[in-house]
C-alpha positions as CSV (number, residue, x, y, z in Angstrom):
1,M,26.7,88.1,92.8
2,A,23.9,85.7,92.0
3,K,22.2,84.1,95.0
4,V,23.2,80.5,95.7
5,S,21.6,77.7,97.6
6,H,23.7,76.6,100.6
7,S,21.9,73.3,101.1
8,I,20.1,70.7,98.9
9,P,16.4,71.8,98.4
10,V,13.4,69.6,98.8
11,T,11.8,68.8,95.5
12,P,8.7,66.9,94.3
13,W,10.9,64.2,92.9
14,R,12.9,63.6,96.1
15,A,13.0,60.0,97.4
16,T,11.9,59.0,100.9
17,S,15.0,56.7,101.1
18,P,18.1,56.1,98.9
19,W,16.4,53.0,97.3
20,A,12.8,54.3,97.0
21,F,12.8,54.9,93.3
22,R,9.8,56.3,91.5
23,P,9.3,57.0,87.8
24,R,9.3,60.8,88.3
25,M,12.9,60.6,89.6
26,A,14.2,59.0,86.4
27,L,14.7,62.2,84.4
28,P,16.4,64.3,87.2
29,L,18.6,61.3,88.1
30,V,19.6,60.0,84.7
31,G,19.6,63.4,83.0
32,G,21.6,64.9,85.8
33,L,24.3,62.2,85.8
34,I,24.6,62.2,82.0
35,S,24.9,66.0,82.0
36,F,27.7,65.6,84.6
37,G,29.5,63.1,82.5
38,I,29.2,65.2,79.3
39,G,30.6,68.2,81.2
40,E,33.6,66.2,82.4
41,G,34.1,65.0,78.9
42,L,34.1,68.6,77.5
43,L,36.6,69.6,80.1
44,V,38.9,66.8,79.0
45,A,38.4,67.7,75.3
46,A,39.5,71.3,76.0
47,H,43.0,69.9,76.9
48,W,43.7,72.7,79.5
49,G,44.1,70.4,82.6
50,S,41.8,68.0,84.4
51,A,39.3,68.5,87.2
52,P,41.0,68.4,90.7
53,W,40.0,64.8,91.5
54,T,41.5,63.7,88.2
55,V,44.7,65.5,89.0
56,F,44.7,63.6,92.4
57,A,44.2,60.3,90.5
58,Q,47.1,61.2,88.1
59,G,49.4,62.0,91.0
60,L,48.5,58.8,92.8
61,S,49.0,56.7,89.7
62,R,52.5,58.1,89.2
63,Q,53.5,57.5,92.8
64,L,52.1,54.0,93.0
65,H,52.9,53.1,89.3
66,L,49.2,52.3,88.6
67,S,47.0,53.2,85.7
68,I,44.9,56.3,86.2
69,G,41.8,54.1,86.1
70,V,43.0,51.9,89.0
71,A,44.0,55.0,90.9
72,T,40.6,56.5,90.4
73,A,39.0,53.3,91.7
74,L,41.2,53.3,94.8
75,I,40.3,56.9,95.5
76,S,36.6,56.1,95.1
77,C,36.9,53.2,97.5
78,A,38.8,55.3,100.1
79,V,36.2,58.1,99.9
80,L,33.4,55.5,100.3
81,L,35.1,54.3,103.5
82,A,35.3,57.9,104.7
83,W,31.4,57.9,104.5
84,L,31.2,55.4,107.5
85,P,32.0,57.8,110.4
86,L,29.9,60.5,108.6
87,R,27.0,58.1,108.4
88,E,26.4,58.7,104.7
89,R,24.3,56.0,103.0
90,P,24.7,54.8,99.4
91,G,21.7,54.3,97.2
92,L,20.5,53.8,93.7
93,G,22.0,57.1,92.7
94,T,25.4,56.0,94.0
95,L,25.4,53.0,91.7
96,A,24.0,55.0,88.7
97,N,26.7,57.6,89.3
98,L,29.5,55.1,88.8
99,V,28.0,53.8,85.5
100,L,26.4,56.8,83.8
101,I,29.0,59.5,84.4
102,A,31.9,57.3,83.2
103,T,29.9,56.2,80.1
104,A,28.9,59.8,79.2
105,L,32.4,61.0,79.8
106,D,34.0,58.4,77.5
107,V,31.4,58.9,74.7
108,T,31.8,62.7,74.8
109,V,35.6,62.5,74.6
110,I,35.4,60.2,71.6
111,L,32.8,62.3,69.8
112,M,34.7,65.6,70.5
113,G,38.1,64.4,69.2
114,S,41.3,66.1,70.2
115,H,42.0,69.0,67.8
116,H,40.0,72.2,68.4
117,S,40.4,76.0,68.0
118,L,41.0,78.3,70.9
119,V,37.4,79.5,70.8
120,A,36.0,76.0,70.8
121,R,38.1,75.1,73.8
122,V,36.9,78.1,75.8
123,V,33.3,77.1,74.9
124,F,34.0,73.5,76.0
125,V,35.2,74.8,79.4
126,V,32.3,77.1,80.0
127,I,29.6,74.6,78.9
128,G,31.5,71.8,80.7
129,L,31.5,73.6,84.0
130,E,27.8,74.4,83.7
131,A,26.9,70.9,82.7
132,V,28.7,69.4,85.7
133,S,27.1,71.9,88.1
134,L,23.6,71.6,86.7
135,G,23.9,67.8,86.5
136,S,25.0,67.7,90.1
137,A,22.2,69.9,91.2
138,F,19.5,67.7,89.6
139,Y,20.7,64.3,90.6
140,L,21.5,65.3,94.2
141,T,17.9,66.6,94.7
142,T,16.5,63.1,94.0
143,G,17.8,61.9,97.4
144,L,18.7,58.5,95.8
145,G,22.3,58.6,97.1
146,P,25.3,60.7,95.9
147,G,28.4,59.5,94.2
148,P,31.5,58.9,96.3
149,R,32.9,62.5,96.0
150,D,29.5,64.2,96.3
151,G,28.6,62.0,99.2
152,L,31.6,63.3,101.1
153,M,30.5,66.8,100.3
154,T,26.9,66.3,101.4
155,S,27.8,64.4,104.6
156,V,30.3,67.0,105.8
157,H,27.6,69.6,105.0
158,R,25.0,67.7,107.0
159,R,27.2,66.8,110.0
160,L,28.9,70.1,110.4
161,G,26.3,72.5,109.1
162,I,28.7,74.2,106.8
163,S,27.4,75.6,103.5
164,I,27.5,73.1,100.7
165,V,29.2,75.8,98.5
166,Y,32.2,76.1,100.9
167,V,32.5,72.4,101.6
168,R,32.8,71.6,97.9
169,A,35.3,74.4,97.3
170,A,37.4,73.2,100.2
171,L,37.4,69.6,99.0
172,E,38.3,70.5,95.5
173,G,41.1,72.8,96.6
174,S,42.5,70.2,99.0
175,V,42.6,67.3,96.5
176,L,44.0,69.7,93.9
177,V,47.0,70.6,96.1
178,V,47.6,67.0,97.1
179,G,47.3,65.8,93.5
180,W,49.7,68.5,92.3
181,L,52.3,67.6,95.1
182,L,52.0,64.0,93.9
183,G,52.8,64.9,90.3
184,G,49.3,65.4,88.8
185,V,49.0,67.7,85.8
186,V,47.5,71.0,86.6
187,G,46.1,73.5,84.0
188,V,43.9,76.5,83.6
189,T,40.7,74.4,83.6
190,T,41.9,72.8,86.9
191,A,42.2,76.1,88.7
192,V,38.9,77.5,87.3
193,F,37.1,74.3,88.3
194,A,38.5,74.3,91.8
195,V,37.6,77.9,92.5
196,S,34.2,78.0,90.8
197,I,32.6,74.6,91.1
198,G,31.2,75.0,94.7
199,F,29.5,78.3,93.8
200,L,28.3,77.0,90.5
201,I,26.6,74.0,92.2
202,G,25.1,76.4,94.7
203,W,23.8,78.6,92.0
204,N,22.3,75.7,90.0
205,L,20.7,74.3,93.2
206,K,18.9,77.6,93.5
207,L,17.7,77.3,89.9
208,V,16.5,73.7,90.5
209,S,14.7,74.9,93.6
210,K,12.8,77.6,91.7
211,F,12.0,75.0,89.0
212,A,10.6,72.6,91.6
213,V,8.4,75.4,93.0
214,K,7.0,76.1,89.6
215,Q,6.4,72.3,89.1
216,Q,4.4,72.2,92.4
217,E,2.4,75.3,91.5
218,A,1.5,73.8,88.1
219,S,0.4,70.5,89.6
């Protein structure tokens, strides 16, 4: 098994505080979030089930008779409130997360359309998972503040000292079960995402860490 990083590595582009933006952070932050959104869009375009948090939103929307967008917003607000006892701090990356991921996701879904061959759908899932994982790894290493869901992951990791790989896997699995019980739609992609995303993020964090070392050696 490929080695994975169990924590967020320190990089040359890491901020000293969640609002201390510098130009060298722009590419890891913006590129990472857009990659994340494109990955989510490809998973949607595959039409084999949504990511676990989307399943949760679907189930909540059915139970409360709300649109999935409103349900997603409510979940994000609830998760942000959960940050308080964990002392997670929002930052520029938190705000950018809310805008860039949603925009990239919508644009990707529109461009990809809805009718694809079996091979194309498999490719969408594989590339989508890697795009989400790599995007997460890059934007999290900027230290500019995570999005609501990633913030829950990083704060639990920091407070309890549990590997970020296992924290993410546990969170995805938990919201998947709750979403399914509430009536959310589960598919092959959902199961694959829940099982693999924690390890994929850990693997990509390791790649980003090696890239950062090469950047430091070259400077």
